C-alpha positions as CSV (number, residue, x, y, z in Angstrom):
1,M,0.0,0.0,0.0
2,T,1.3,3.4,-0.9
3,M,0.6,6.8,0.7
4,S,0.9,10.2,-0.9
5,A,0.8,13.7,0.6
6,F,-2.8,15.0,0.8
7,C,-4.6,18.1,1.8
8,C,-8.2,18.3,3.0
9,T,-10.3,21.0,4.4
10,R,-11.0,20.8,8.1
11,G,-14.5,19.6,7.4
12,E,-13.3,16.9,5.1
13,L,-10.8,15.7,7.8
14,A,-13.6,15.4,10.3
15,L,-15.6,13.4,7.8
16,K,-12.5,11.2,7.2
17,K,-12.4,10.4,10.9
18,R,-16.1,9.4,10.9
19,F,-15.5,7.1,7.9
20,E,-12.5,5.6,9.8
21,D,-14.8,4.9,12.7
22,A,-17.4,3.4,10.5
23,Y,-15.0,1.2,8.6
24,A,-13.7,-0.2,11.9
25,K,-17.2,-1.7,12.4
26,T,-17.9,-3.0,8.9
27,T,-16.5,-6.5,9.4
28,D,-19.0,-7.2,12.2
29,P,-21.4,-10.0,11.0
30,I,-24.4,-7.9,11.9
31,M,-23.2,-5.0,9.7
32,K,-22.6,-7.5,6.8
33,K,-26.1,-8.9,7.2
34,I,-27.6,-5.4,7.0
35,E,-25.5,-4.5,4.0
36,R,-26.6,-7.6,2.2
37,Q,-30.2,-6.7,2.8
38,V,-29.8,-3.1,1.6
39,C,-27.3,-3.4,-1.3
40,G,-26.8,-7.0,-2.0
41,S,-23.1,-6.8,-1.0
42,D,-21.0,-7.4,2.1
43,Y,-17.9,-5.4,1.4
44,G,-18.6,-2.7,4.0
45,G,-19.7,-0.3,1.3
46,N,-20.0,3.4,2.1
47,S,-22.3,4.4,-0.7
48,W,-25.8,3.5,-1.9
49,T,-24.6,1.5,-4.9
50,T,-26.5,-1.8,-5.1
51,R,-25.2,-5.0,-6.6
52,E,-27.5,-4.5,-9.6
53,Q,-26.0,-1.0,-10.2
54,A,-22.5,-2.4,-9.8
55,D,-23.2,-5.0,-12.5
56,E,-24.3,-2.2,-14.8
57,L,-21.0,-0.5,-14.3
58,V,-19.1,-3.4,-15.8
59,S,-20.7,-2.7,-19.2
60,V,-21.0,1.1,-18.8
61,L,-17.2,1.3,-18.1
62,R,-16.4,-1.3,-20.8
63,L,-14.3,-3.2,-18.3
64,G,-12.3,-6.3,-19.4
65,S,-9.0,-8.1,-18.8
66,A,-7.1,-5.3,-20.5
67,T,-8.7,-2.5,-18.6
68,R,-7.1,-0.5,-15.7
69,L,-9.7,1.0,-13.5
70,I,-9.3,3.5,-10.7
71,D,-12.0,3.6,-8.0
72,L,-11.9,6.8,-5.9
73,G,-13.3,6.9,-2.4
74,S,-13.1,3.2,-2.6
75,G,-13.4,2.5,1.2
76,T,-13.3,-1.2,2.0
77,G,-13.5,-2.2,-1.7
78,W,-17.1,-1.7,-2.8
79,P,-17.6,-1.6,-5.7
80,G,-14.0,-1.5,-7.0
81,L,-13.0,-5.1,-6.0
82,Y,-16.4,-6.4,-7.1
83,L,-15.9,-4.8,-10.6
84,A,-12.5,-6.4,-10.9
85,K,-13.8,-9.8,-9.9
86,Q,-16.7,-9.6,-12.4
87,S,-14.7,-8.2,-15.3
88,N,-11.1,-9.5,-14.8
89,C,-9.9,-5.9,-15.0
90,S,-7.1,-4.5,-12.8
91,V,-8.2,-2.0,-10.2
92,C,-6.5,0.8,-8.2
93,L,-8.3,1.6,-5.0
94,V,-7.9,5.2,-3.6
95,D,-9.1,6.6,-0.4
96,L,-7.9,8.6,2.6
97,P,-8.9,6.4,5.6
98,E,-6.1,3.8,5.6
99,N,-8.1,1.3,7.7
100,G,-10.7,1.0,5.0
101,L,-8.0,0.2,2.4
102,Q,-6.5,-2.4,4.8
103,I,-9.8,-4.2,4.9
104,A,-10.1,-4.0,1.1
105,K,-6.6,-5.4,0.8
106,M,-7.5,-8.4,3.0
107,R,-10.7,-8.9,0.9
108,A,-8.7,-8.8,-2.3
109,A,-6.4,-11.6,-0.9
110,E,-9.4,-13.7,0.0
111,E,-10.8,-13.4,-3.5
112,G,-7.6,-14.0,-5.4
113,L,-7.4,-10.4,-6.6
114,S,-4.1,-9.4,-5.0
115,K,-2.2,-9.4,-8.3
116,R,-4.8,-7.2,-10.0
117,A,-5.4,-4.8,-7.1
118,E,-3.4,-1.9,-5.7
119,F,-4.1,0.4,-2.9
120,H,-3.2,4.1,-2.4
121,V,-3.9,6.5,0.5
122,A,-4.5,9.7,-1.5
123,D,-6.8,12.7,-1.9
124,A,-9.1,12.4,-4.9
125,A,-8.4,16.1,-5.7
126,D,-4.6,15.5,-5.8
127,L,-4.0,12.1,-7.3
128,P,-0.4,10.8,-7.3
129,F,-0.5,9.3,-10.8
130,S,0.8,10.1,-14.2
131,D,-1.3,11.6,-17.0
132,E,-3.4,9.1,-18.9
133,E,-2.6,6.2,-16.6
134,F,-6.0,4.6,-16.5
135,D,-8.7,3.4,-18.9
136,A,-11.7,3.9,-16.7
137,V,-12.6,5.7,-13.4
138,C,-15.5,5.3,-11.1
139,H,-16.6,6.9,-7.8
140,S,-19.8,6.2,-5.8
141,D,-21.5,9.1,-4.0
142,L,-18.0,10.7,-3.5
143,L,-18.4,14.2,-4.8
144,C,-21.3,15.0,-2.5
145,C,-18.9,14.3,0.4
146,L,-16.1,16.6,-0.8
147,V,-15.6,20.3,-1.0
148,R,-13.3,20.4,-4.0
149,K,-15.5,18.8,-6.6
150,R,-13.9,20.6,-9.5
151,G,-10.5,19.5,-8.4
152,V,-11.6,15.8,-8.3
153,L,-13.1,16.0,-11.8
154,E,-10.0,17.7,-13.1
155,N,-7.7,15.0,-11.7
156,C,-10.0,12.3,-13.1
157,R,-9.7,13.9,-16.5
158,R,-5.9,14.1,-16.2
159,V,-5.2,10.5,-15.2
160,I,-7.6,8.9,-17.8
161,R,-6.5,8.1,-21.3
162,K,-8.2,9.8,-24.3
163,G,-11.4,8.0,-25.0
164,G,-11.6,6.5,-21.5
165,T,-14.9,6.4,-19.5
166,M,-15.9,7.8,-16.1
167,A,-19.0,6.7,-14.3
168,F,-20.1,8.1,-11.0
169,T,-23.1,8.4,-8.8
170,V,-23.8,11.6,-6.8
171,I,-26.5,12.9,-4.5
172,S,-27.6,16.5,-5.2
173,L,-30.2,19.0,-4.0
174,A,-33.3,19.4,-6.0
175,P,-33.5,22.8,-7.7
176,G,-35.9,25.5,-6.7
177,L,-36.3,24.6,-3.0
178,S,-37.9,27.0,-0.6
179,A,-35.7,28.3,2.3
180,N,-37.2,25.8,4.7
181,S,-37.0,22.9,2.3
182,Y,-33.4,23.8,1.5
183,E,-32.4,23.7,5.2
184,R,-34.2,20.4,5.6
185,A,-32.5,19.0,2.6
186,L,-29.1,20.0,3.9
187,A,-29.9,18.3,7.3
188,N,-30.6,15.0,5.5
189,A,-28.1,15.0,2.7
190,P,-24.3,14.2,2.7
191,E,-22.3,16.9,4.5
192,F,-20.9,18.7,1.4
193,V,-23.8,18.1,-1.0
194,E,-23.9,21.7,-2.2
195,A,-22.3,22.4,-5.5
196,D,-21.5,25.8,-7.1
197,T,-23.0,24.8,-10.4
198,S,-24.8,21.8,-12.0
199,Y,-22.7,18.7,-12.5
200,S,-23.4,18.8,-16.3
201,I,-21.8,22.2,-16.5
202,L,-19.0,21.2,-14.1
203,L,-18.2,18.2,-16.3
204,E,-18.0,20.4,-19.4
205,E,-15.8,22.9,-17.7
206,T,-13.3,20.1,-16.6
207,G,-13.0,18.6,-20.1
208,W,-15.5,15.8,-20.0
209,H,-18.2,14.8,-22.5
210,Q,-21.4,13.8,-20.7
211,A,-22.6,10.7,-22.6
212,E,-25.5,9.5,-20.4
213,L,-27.4,10.5,-17.3
214,F,-29.6,8.1,-15.3
215,D,-32.0,9.1,-12.5
216,L,-31.5,6.6,-9.6
217,T,-33.6,8.5,-7.1
218,Q,-36.3,5.8,-6.9
219,A,-33.7,3.1,-6.4
220,Y,-32.1,5.4,-3.7
221,R,-35.5,5.6,-2.0
222,D,-35.9,1.9,-2.1
223,S,-32.5,1.3,-0.6
224,C,-33.2,3.7,2.2
225,S,-36.4,1.9,2.9
226,R,-34.6,-1.4,3.1
227,Q,-32.0,0.2,5.3
228,I,-34.7,1.1,7.8
229,S,-36.2,-2.4,7.7
230,A,-32.8,-4.0,8.2
231,D,-31.9,-1.6,11.1
232,E,-35.2,-2.4,12.8
233,E,-34.7,-6.1,12.4
234,F,-31.1,-6.0,13.8
235,Q,-31.6,-3.2,16.3
236,D,-30.4,-5.4,19.2
237,G,-27.2,-6.2,17.3
238,L,-26.7,-2.6,16.3
239,T,-27.1,-1.5,20.0
240,A,-24.4,-3.9,21.0
241,I,-22.1,-2.5,18.3
242,L,-22.9,1.2,18.5
243,G,-24.5,1.7,21.8
244,R,-28.2,2.4,22.5
245,Q,-28.3,6.1,21.7
246,Q,-26.2,5.9,18.5
247,A,-28.2,3.0,17.2
248,A,-31.5,4.8,17.9
249,E,-30.2,8.0,16.3
250,R,-29.0,6.1,13.2
251,L,-32.5,4.6,12.7
252,E,-34.2,8.0,13.1
253,N,-31.7,9.5,10.6
254,W,-32.7,6.9,8.0
255,R,-36.4,7.6,8.6
256,S,-35.8,11.4,8.3
257,K,-33.8,10.8,5.1
258,L,-36.6,8.7,3.6
259,R,-39.1,11.4,4.3
260,A,-36.9,14.0,2.6
261,I,-36.5,11.8,-0.5
262,D,-40.2,11.2,-0.6
263,D,-40.7,15.0,-0.5
264,G,-38.4,15.5,-3.5
265,L,-35.7,17.4,-1.6
266,F,-32.8,15.7,-3.3
267,R,-31.9,13.1,-6.0
268,R,-29.3,10.5,-6.8
269,E,-28.0,10.3,-10.4
270,L,-25.5,8.3,-12.4
271,F,-23.3,10.2,-14.8
272,V,-21.5,8.4,-17.6
273,C,-18.8,10.5,-19.3
274,T,-16.0,10.1,-21.9
275,A,-12.6,11.8,-22.0
């Protein structure tokens, strides 16, 4: 595993610490059972990407044995390792919390992927790779958790070869919200969900051609509903892992998020772009 210098905002560093704490719990059998019910995976994923959506990424990204993929904000390996397993591509997993990458490294060894997987502790807005080093790039619900969205997209464009493909999911605020709805949306969305401009414009300004756009909001809503059901089913186990107060707060947060989605306060989309 390699580590590069990185620079985050104070808020991003605090978020990194929360992800580190979350990753430390992902290997617990109860957490794996919940994840399987919600997303159909058990990698300890930190996004809303389902197994069905990950399967679609294999074809969208045109992955194969000759492809080199970079997965940003990869966490404990979902969906990057799964994509490598399904397509026989090689994968480079990049994230800041080192403990998540350590878990991913162990999973890669278990699945016979060690020779086709590499791991880097690095900032997605300051990637330590040469120009045009990769054939494809993916990131799942990453940009809505980072301040420097433009820097991430610029770096993705730099490290991908001409004609390569990027696919990413992102949660964003619905346009035209009232002041009250806007504040409620912020309270239920990822911490840095606000963007200076639309992602379509941001992609154009950073040298990307937007090929396709898919609305995944209903699937996001369904996943959140499954999350509530799973947390309710395994509430005793979650209490043992998180403590009574945190387990109860977690469940109420999911319920509040579901109400916000149902009220149209934000959306989740998949962008497919070419370099």
